[in-house]
C-alpha positions as CSV (number, residue, x, y, z in Angstrom):
1,M,2.2,-7.0,-17.3
2,I,3.2,-9.6,-15.1
3,A,3.3,-8.8,-11.4
4,L,6.1,-10.5,-8.7
5,A,4.2,-12.6,-6.2
6,P,6.1,-11.9,-2.4
7,T,8.4,-14.5,-3.6
8,G,9.2,-13.5,-6.3
9,V,7.8,-15.5,-8.9
10,P,5.8,-13.7,-11.6
11,V,2.6,-13.8,-11.8
12,P,0.7,-13.7,-15.3
13,D,-2.1,-11.1,-15.2
14,V,-4.9,-13.3,-16.0
15,V,-4.0,-15.0,-12.8
16,A,-3.4,-11.5,-11.0
17,A,-7.1,-10.4,-12.8
18,L,-8.6,-13.6,-11.2
19,I,-7.7,-12.6,-7.5
20,G,-8.2,-9.5,-7.8
21,T,-11.7,-10.7,-8.1
22,S,-12.0,-12.6,-5.5
23,I,-10.8,-9.9,-2.9
24,P,-13.8,-7.2,-1.8
25,L,-13.2,-3.8,-3.4
26,H,-12.5,-2.0,-0.2
27,V,-9.7,-4.1,0.6
28,L,-8.5,-3.5,-2.9
29,Q,-9.2,0.2,-2.9
30,A,-7.3,0.2,1.0
31,E,-3.8,-1.7,-0.6
32,I,-4.1,1.6,-3.1
33,D,-4.5,4.0,-0.5
34,A,-1.6,2.8,0.7
35,V,1.1,2.6,-1.7
36,G,0.1,6.3,-2.6
37,E,0.4,7.2,1.1
38,L,3.7,4.9,1.4
39,R,4.9,7.0,-1.6
40,E,3.9,10.4,-0.3
41,I,5.9,9.2,2.6
42,Y,8.7,8.5,0.7
43,R,8.4,11.8,-1.4
44,L,8.2,14.2,1.9
45,R,11.4,13.0,3.4
46,P,14.0,14.4,4.7
47,L,11.5,16.7,6.9
48,A,12.6,19.8,5.8
49,S,10.4,22.4,7.9
50,D,7.3,22.0,9.6
51,E,4.9,22.4,6.9
52,D,6.4,18.7,5.1
53,R,6.7,17.8,9.1
54,Q,2.6,17.9,8.6
55,D,2.0,16.5,5.5
56,Y,4.2,13.6,6.9
57,E,2.2,13.4,9.8
58,A,-0.9,13.3,8.2
59,A,-0.2,10.9,5.8
60,A,1.4,8.1,7.8
61,G,-2.5,8.9,9.8
62,R,-3.4,8.1,5.8
63,L,-1.4,4.9,5.6
64,A,-2.3,3.5,9.0
65,R,-5.4,3.9,8.3
66,A,-5.6,1.8,5.1
67,N,-3.3,-0.9,6.6
68,K,-6.2,-1.2,9.3
69,K,-8.6,-1.9,6.7
70,L,-5.7,-4.7,4.9
71,A,-5.0,-6.7,8.7
72,A,-9.0,-6.7,9.3
73,Y,-8.6,-8.9,5.8
74,N,-5.8,-10.0,6.0
75,P,-2.4,-9.5,7.7
76,K,-0.3,-10.0,5.6
77,L,-1.8,-8.3,2.6
78,V,-0.6,-4.9,5.2
79,V,1.8,-2.4,3.4
80,T,5.7,-1.6,4.5
81,P,8.1,0.4,3.1
82,G,9.9,-3.2,2.6
83,S,6.6,-4.3,0.6
84,A,6.0,-1.5,-1.9
85,A,7.2,1.2,-3.9
């Protein structure tokens, strides 16, 4: 599987793996958590009920915490609706 770089250029798996080994484990985990929470936020739209609204707010809070860890390491790693899905 070939990943796409932020510029849209394909990155071979071997290169992506080398990049991943240079990033601390807690930062990689924060990125995985942030992408998962973003998917959860997308799943809960539109906010149809109070339960969905509460779940949405909880997911947004977890996304913010994960993004805080990512931004502390490198501000370009922050996960936003346009950067991951």
